[in-house]
N, CA, C and O atoms as a Tinker XYZ file with bonds, in Angstrom:
   260  protein
     1  N      3.677000    6.200000  -10.405000    73     2
     2  CA     5.064000    6.453000  -10.697000    64     1     3
     3  C      5.341000    5.939000  -12.109000    63     2     4     5
     4  O      5.001000    4.807000  -12.452000    81     3
     5  N      5.957000    6.786000  -12.906000    73     3     6
     6  CA     6.212000    6.394000  -14.286000    64     5     7
     7  C      7.445000    5.485000  -14.374000    63     6     8     9
     8  O      8.272000    5.428000  -13.464000    81     7
     9  N      7.526000    4.801000  -15.472000    73     7    10
    10  CA     8.649000    3.893000  -15.698000    64     9    11
    11  C      9.955000    4.665000  -15.847000    63    10    12    13
    12  O     11.019000    4.173000  -15.469000    81    11
    13  N      9.873000    5.866000  -16.394000    73    11    14
    14  CA    11.067000    6.701000  -16.547000    64    13    15
    15  C     11.604000    7.128000  -15.181000    63    14    16    17
    16  O     12.815000    7.096000  -14.962000    81    15
    17  N     10.743000    7.519000  -14.279000    73    15    18
    18  CA    11.158000    7.889000  -12.922000    64    17    19
    19  C     11.783000    6.706000  -12.208000    63    18    20    21
    20  O     12.786000    6.849000  -11.508000    81    19
    21  N     11.196000    5.561000  -12.384000    73    19    22
    22  CA    11.717000    4.343000  -11.781000    64    21    23
    23  C     13.118000    4.024000  -12.306000    63    22    24    25
    24  O     14.013000    3.698000  -11.527000    81    23
    25  N     13.305000    4.115000  -13.602000    73    23    26
    26  CA    14.607000    3.822000  -14.205000    64    25    27
    27  C     15.662000    4.833000  -13.763000    63    26    28    29
    28  O     16.789000    4.453000  -13.443000    81    27
    29  N     15.308000    6.108000  -13.742000    73    27    30
    30  CA    16.263000    7.136000  -13.321000    64    29    31
    31  C     16.658000    6.937000  -11.871000    63    30    32    33
    32  O     17.832000    7.074000  -11.529000    81    31
    33  N     15.706000    6.619000  -11.015000    73    31    34
    34  CA    16.001000    6.394000   -9.599000    64    33    35
    35  C     16.938000    5.209000   -9.421000    63    34    36    37
    36  O     17.888000    5.286000   -8.641000    81    35
    37  N     16.687000    4.119000  -10.129000    73    35    38
    38  CA    17.551000    2.950000  -10.026000    64    37    39
    39  C     18.960000    3.249000  -10.544000    63    38    40    41
    40  O     19.943000    2.771000   -9.977000    81    39
    41  N     19.058000    4.027000  -11.604000    73    39    42
    42  CA    20.372000    4.394000  -12.131000    64    41    43
    43  C     21.123000    5.263000  -11.133000    63    42    44    45
    44  O     22.313000    5.047000  -10.902000    81    43
    45  N     20.452000    6.239000  -10.540000    73    43    46
    46  CA    21.096000    7.130000   -9.568000    64    45    47
    47  C     21.565000    6.346000   -8.348000    63    46    48    49
    48  O     22.679000    6.558000   -7.869000    81    47
    49  N     20.732000    5.445000   -7.840000    73    47    50
    50  CA    21.124000    4.643000   -6.684000    64    49    51
    51  C     22.314000    3.753000   -7.038000    63    50    52    53
    52  O     23.239000    3.607000   -6.239000    81    51
    53  N     22.294000    3.167000   -8.217000    73    51    54
    54  CA    23.408000    2.323000   -8.638000    64    53    55
    55  C     24.713000    3.088000   -8.787000    63    54    56    57
    56  O     25.769000    2.611000   -8.372000    81    55
    57  N     24.640000    4.272000   -9.377000    73    55    58
    58  CA    25.846000    5.081000   -9.541000    64    57    59
    59  C     26.378000    5.545000   -8.186000    63    58    60    61
    60  O     27.587000    5.525000   -7.957000    81    59
    61  N     25.487000    5.962000   -7.288000    73    59    62
    62  CA    25.926000    6.376000   -5.948000    64    61    63
    63  C     26.580000    5.222000   -5.194000    63    62    64    65
    64  O     27.599000    5.409000   -4.528000    81    63
    65  N     25.999000    4.039000   -5.298000    73    63    66
    66  CA    26.581000    2.878000   -4.627000    64    65    67
    67  C     27.940000    2.535000   -5.233000    63    66    68    69
    68  O     28.871000    2.181000   -4.510000    81    67
    69  N     28.056000    2.637000   -6.547000    73    67    70
    70  CA    29.343000    2.393000   -7.192000    64    69    71
    71  C     30.395000    3.410000   -6.757000    63    70    72    73
    72  O     31.544000    3.053000   -6.498000    81    71
    73  N     29.990000    4.691000   -6.678000    73    71    74
    74  CA    30.923000    5.728000   -6.239000    64    73    75
    75  C     31.415000    5.490000   -4.820000    63    74    76    77
    76  O     32.600000    5.654000   -4.528000    81    75
    77  N     30.495000    5.102000   -3.937000    73    75    78
    78  CA    30.885000    4.817000   -2.554000    64    77    79
    79  C     31.838000    3.632000   -2.508000    63    78    80    81
    80  O     32.844000    3.671000   -1.800000    81    79
    81  N     31.529000    2.588000   -3.252000    73    79    82
    82  CA    32.387000    1.404000   -3.253000    64    81    83
    83  C     33.751000    1.672000   -3.878000    63    82    84    85
    84  O     34.752000    1.100000   -3.447000    81    83
    85  N     33.797000    2.533000   -4.883000    73    83    86
    86  CA    35.047000    2.751000   -5.613000    64    85    87
    87  C     35.960000    3.777000   -4.949000    63    86    88    89
    88  O     37.182000    3.625000   -4.981000    81    87
    89  N     35.392000    4.812000   -4.352000    73    87    90
    90  CA    36.219000    5.931000   -3.944000    64    89    91
    91  C     36.298000    6.177000   -2.442000    63    90    92    93
    92  O     37.111000    6.995000   -2.011000    81    91
    93  N     35.499000    5.514000   -1.639000    73    91    94
    94  CA    35.580000    5.684000   -0.189000    64    93    95
    95  C     36.245000    4.440000    0.392000    63    94    96    97
    96  O     35.712000    3.336000    0.288000    81    95
    97  N     37.415000    4.628000    1.006000    73    95    98
    98  CA    38.109000    3.452000    1.558000    64    97    99
    99  C     37.395000    2.919000    2.801000    63    98   100   101
   100  O     37.234000    3.624000    3.797000    81    99
   101  N     36.972000    1.656000    2.713000    73    99   102
   102  CA    36.284000    0.984000    3.820000    64   101   103
   103  C     36.753000   -0.452000    3.869000    63   102   104   105
   104  O     37.293000   -0.988000    2.901000    81   103
   105  N     36.535000   -1.061000    5.019000    73   103   106
   106  CA    36.796000   -2.479000    5.165000    64   105   107
   107  C     35.821000   -3.254000    4.267000    63   106   108   109
   108  O     34.704000   -2.796000    4.025000    81   107
   109  N     36.232000   -4.399000    3.785000    73   107   110
   110  CA    35.397000   -5.205000    2.900000    64   109   111
   111  C     34.093000   -5.639000    3.532000    63   110   112   113
   112  O     33.068000   -5.725000    2.855000    81   111
   113  N     34.125000   -5.914000    4.831000    73   111   114
   114  CA    32.901000   -6.337000    5.524000    64   113   115
   115  C     31.883000   -5.205000    5.570000    63   114   116   117
   116  O     30.685000   -5.432000    5.398000    81   115
   117  N     32.364000   -3.980000    5.804000    73   115   118
   118  CA    31.455000   -2.837000    5.866000    64   117   119
   119  C     30.850000   -2.572000    4.487000    63   118   120   121
   120  O     29.667000   -2.249000    4.382000    81   119
   121  N     31.648000   -2.705000    3.436000    73   119   122
   122  CA    31.128000   -2.526000    2.081000    64   121   123
   123  C     30.056000   -3.560000    1.762000    63   122   124   125
   124  O     29.029000   -3.245000    1.159000    81   123
   125  N     30.309000   -4.787000    2.174000    73   123   126
   126  CA    29.337000   -5.844000    1.912000    64   125   127
   127  C     28.021000   -5.577000    2.639000    63   126   128   129
   128  O     26.944000   -5.761000    2.073000    81   127
   129  N     28.114000   -5.140000    3.903000    73   127   130
   130  CA    26.910000   -4.813000    4.677000    64   129   131
   131  C     26.170000   -3.652000    4.031000    63   130   132   133
   132  O     24.946000   -3.692000    3.907000    81   131
   133  N     26.899000   -2.613000    3.616000    73   131   134
   134  CA    26.287000   -1.458000    2.962000    64   133   135
   135  C     25.580000   -1.876000    1.680000    63   134   136   137
   136  O     24.461000   -1.435000    1.419000    81   135
   137  N     26.215000   -2.712000    0.885000    73   135   138
   138  CA    25.607000   -3.182000   -0.361000    64   137   139
   139  C     24.332000   -3.977000   -0.101000    63   138   140   141
   140  O     23.333000   -3.796000   -0.797000    81   139
   141  N     24.362000   -4.851000    0.894000    73   139   142
   142  CA    23.183000   -5.661000    1.219000    64   141   143
   143  C     22.041000   -4.769000    1.692000    63   142   144   145
   144  O     20.895000   -4.962000    1.286000    81   143
   145  N     22.343000   -3.797000    2.544000    73   143   146
   146  CA    21.299000   -2.899000    3.054000    64   145   147
   147  C     20.679000   -2.095000    1.909000    63   146   148   149
   148  O     19.458000   -1.947000    1.845000    81   147
   149  N     21.513000   -1.576000    1.010000    73   147   150
   150  CA    20.991000   -0.792000   -0.115000    64   149   151
   151  C     20.139000   -1.668000   -1.031000    63   150   152   153
   152  O     19.075000   -1.237000   -1.476000    81   151
   153  N     20.585000   -2.879000   -1.316000    73   151   154
   154  CA    19.810000   -3.769000   -2.188000    64   153   155
   155  C     18.476000   -4.136000   -1.540000    63   154   156   157
   156  O     17.452000   -4.155000   -2.223000    81   155
   157  N     18.467000   -4.424000   -0.246000    73   155   158
   158  CA    17.214000   -4.751000    0.440000    64   157   159
   159  C     16.267000   -3.558000    0.420000    63   158   160   161
   160  O     15.070000   -3.724000    0.183000    81   159
   161  N     16.788000   -2.360000    0.665000    73   159   162
   162  CA    15.945000   -1.162000    0.633000    64   161   163
   163  C     15.359000   -0.926000   -0.755000    63   162   164   165
   164  O     14.188000   -0.566000   -0.879000    81   163
   165  N     16.156000   -1.126000   -1.793000    73   163   166
   166  CA    15.663000   -0.927000   -3.162000    64   165   167
   167  C     14.611000   -1.969000   -3.511000    63   166   168   169
   168  O     13.608000   -1.639000   -4.144000    81   167
   169  N     14.817000   -3.213000   -3.113000    73   167   170
   170  CA    13.830000   -4.259000   -3.399000    64   169   171
   171  C     12.515000   -3.971000   -2.683000    63   170   172   173
   172  O     11.446000   -4.110000   -3.278000    81   171
   173  N     12.580000   -3.570000   -1.411000    73   171   174
   174  CA    11.357000   -3.239000   -0.670000    64   173   175
   175  C     10.667000   -2.042000   -1.310000    63   174   176   177
   176  O      9.442000   -2.023000   -1.425000    81   175
   177  N     11.443000   -1.043000   -1.726000    73   175   178
   178  CA    10.870000    0.130000   -2.380000    64   177   179
   179  C     10.184000   -0.253000   -3.691000    63   178   180   181
   180  O      9.095000    0.237000   -3.992000    81   179
   181  N     10.826000   -1.134000   -4.475000    73   179   182
   182  CA    10.219000   -1.578000   -5.726000    64   181   183
   183  C      8.934000   -2.369000   -5.489000    63   182   184   185
   184  O      7.943000   -2.178000   -6.194000    81   183
   185  N      8.953000   -3.254000   -4.499000    73   183   186
   186  CA     7.744000   -4.016000   -4.180000    64   185   187
   187  C      6.615000   -3.092000   -3.746000    63   186   188   189
   188  O      5.456000   -3.314000   -4.096000    81   187
   189  N      6.949000   -2.066000   -2.991000    73   187   190
   190  CA     5.943000   -1.095000   -2.565000    64   189   191
   191  C      5.457000   -0.256000   -3.749000    63   190   192   193
   192  O      4.268000    0.046000   -3.847000    81   191
   193  N      6.363000    0.116000   -4.639000    73   191   194
   194  CA     5.991000    0.935000   -5.799000    64   193   195
   195  C      5.064000    0.182000   -6.748000    63   194   196   197
   196  O      4.172000    0.782000   -7.348000    81   195
   197  N      5.266000   -1.123000   -6.889000    73   195   198
   198  CA     4.417000   -1.917000   -7.766000    64   197   199
   199  C      3.178000   -2.462000   -7.059000    63   198   200   201
   200  O      2.370000   -3.157000   -7.675000    81   199
   201  N      3.024000   -2.159000   -5.795000    73   199   202
   202  CA     1.821000   -2.553000   -5.075000    64   201   203
   203  C      1.825000   -3.970000   -4.560000    63   202   204   205
   204  O      0.779000   -4.474000   -4.152000    81   203
   205  N      2.964000   -4.629000   -4.564000    73   203   206
   206  CA     3.030000   -6.006000   -4.061000    64   205   207
   207  C      2.887000   -6.011000   -2.541000    63   206   208   209
   208  O      2.211000   -6.868000   -1.973000    81   207
   209  N      3.528000   -5.049000   -1.897000    73   207   210
   210  CA     3.356000   -4.895000   -0.447000    64   209   211
   211  C      2.751000   -3.525000   -0.193000    63   210   212   213
   212  O      2.912000   -2.607000   -0.997000    81   211
   213  N      2.057000   -3.393000    0.927000    73   211   214
   214  CA     1.428000   -2.132000    1.265000    64   213   215
   215  C      2.425000   -1.143000    1.831000    63   214   216   217
   216  O      3.568000   -1.487000    2.136000    81   215
   217  N      1.975000    0.075000    1.963000    73   215   218
   218  CA     2.821000    1.109000    2.543000    64   217   219
   219  C      2.900000    0.904000    4.049000    63   218   220   221
   220  O      1.919000    0.511000    4.680000    81   219
   221  N      4.067000    1.169000    4.623000    73   219   222
   222  CA     4.250000    0.944000    6.056000    64   221   223
   223  C      3.495000    1.975000    6.882000    63   222   224   225
   224  O      3.301000    1.772000    8.080000    81   223
   225  N      3.072000    3.056000    6.284000    73   223   226
   226  CA     2.348000    4.090000    7.035000    64   225   227
   227  C      0.867000    3.793000    7.171000    63   226   228   229
   228  O      0.134000    4.610000    7.728000    81   227
   229  N      0.404000    2.658000    6.686000    73   227   230
   230  CA    -1.008000    2.326000    6.730000    64   229   231
   231  C     -1.433000    1.637000    8.020000    63   230   232   233
   232  O     -2.558000    1.146000    8.113000    81   231
   233  N     -0.557000    1.595000    9.009000    73   231   234
   234  CA    -0.888000    0.924000   10.255000    64   233   235
   235  C     -1.808000    1.824000   11.065000    63   234   236   237
   236  O     -1.478000    2.980000   11.329000    81   235
   237  N     -2.945000    1.303000   11.454000    73   235   238
   238  CA    -3.924000    2.053000   12.223000    64   237   239
   239  C     -3.689000    1.853000   13.714000    63   238   240   241
   240  O     -3.595000    0.721000   14.189000    81   239
   241  N     -3.596000    2.949000   14.443000    73   239   242
   242  CA    -3.425000    2.890000   15.887000    64   241   243
   243  C     -4.734000    3.356000   16.508000    63   242   244   245
   244  O     -5.209000    4.448000   16.199000    81   243
   245  N     -5.328000    2.536000   17.388000    73   243   246
   246  CA    -6.617000    2.947000   17.982000    64   245   247
   247  C     -6.413000    4.152000   18.911000    63   246   248   249
   248  O     -5.383000    4.292000   19.571000    81   247
   249  N     -7.435000    5.011000   18.933000    73   247   250
   250  CA    -7.387000    6.178000   19.796000    64   249   251
   251  C     -7.948000    5.827000   21.164000    63   250   252   253
   252  O     -8.986000    5.175000   21.273000    81   251
   253  N     -7.260000    6.262000   22.193000    73   251   254
   254  CA    -7.717000    6.029000   23.565000    64   253   255
   255  C     -8.392000    7.309000   24.045000    63   254   256   257
   256  O     -7.821000    8.397000   23.958000    81   255
   257  N     -9.618000    7.163000   24.553000    73   255   258
   258  CA   -10.358000    8.343000   25.024000    64   257   259
   259  C    -10.596000    8.261000   26.496000    63   258   260
   260  O    -11.203000    9.162000   27.074000    81   259
C-alpha cells in the first residue's frame, strides 16, 4: 500500500467522521462511542497495513475427515 493511498484513506475517514459529527443530530454519548469505534478501527487497520499485527483471516481451522 502506497503512502498516498494511506493518506487519502485517512483524510476521507476523517472528513466522513467530521460530517457525521457536524450534521447528524445525535446524543453526545452516541457520538463519543462512534468516534471511539472509528478511531480503534483505523488504528487496527494501520497496524495491520504496516505489518505490526497479522491479518485476521490467517487463522487456520483444522479439517475434520
